[in-house]
Steps between C-alpha positions, in 0.01 A plus 500: 500500500301178554678204661311172533740385771490814717451403864265720699556325838754232584390179669472542879545128577652203323154369410392823326575606147591858414212727399557622147403848393173492300545572129199731493661714769829505311328602176313780680829627642667481159217692331506763777877537457457561126213745549687699765832546320687821563559739209778386262472138623382216277508125460658364182452138399688363201359183347630193684641698793376623836356847541751754626427828669682795344532870571523740208754779476398845612473739208573858588255763376606642166488875493439649157377831363172507303674630187729193511194273518346679200823462302519129585135444406556671164812294433325172589198594289728556198689172558182293536292685238235601751332838516557679828121516550502118530776487763268510800255246353522135588620252239141378460370853436772595252504171306246514220476120482459465880696173497493287812816456701646151471669359809801280434680270744855634482647172623370318190610768253804307362281198414228721350758692297654174371152376399416830328827497307443137398146582382625803306772295327239248380287780353779675316 
C-alpha cells in the first residue's frame, strides 16, 4: 500500500538523486483503493502482518417456498424460546433489558479466557 522507498522518477544524471513518491500521494491512492473496492473484495489485516486483499466466495441465491420459511421460523422460535411476533424485531427491540453489545478482540480471547478461569477459581 504505502512504500517509503517507492521511486517516482529515477535519477537522470549521476549527480541527481531519485525522486521518491510523496507519502501523502501514496496514502491518497491507498484510501481511494479501499473506498473503490469491487463487490465481494476486502482487505484483511491480521495483527502483526501486512494487509491482504481477498475476494469472497459467490453465494448462489437460495430458492425457498414461503411455507418453508414459515416452518423454519416456527422451529427456530421454539428452539430459542422466542415468540414468532418477535422474530422480525431487532435484538435491541426484543430484549427487555436492552443490554449493550460488547465488542471483544478475538485474537486475545485465549488470554482473557485464562484470566477469567483463574479469577473464577479464586472465588470458588
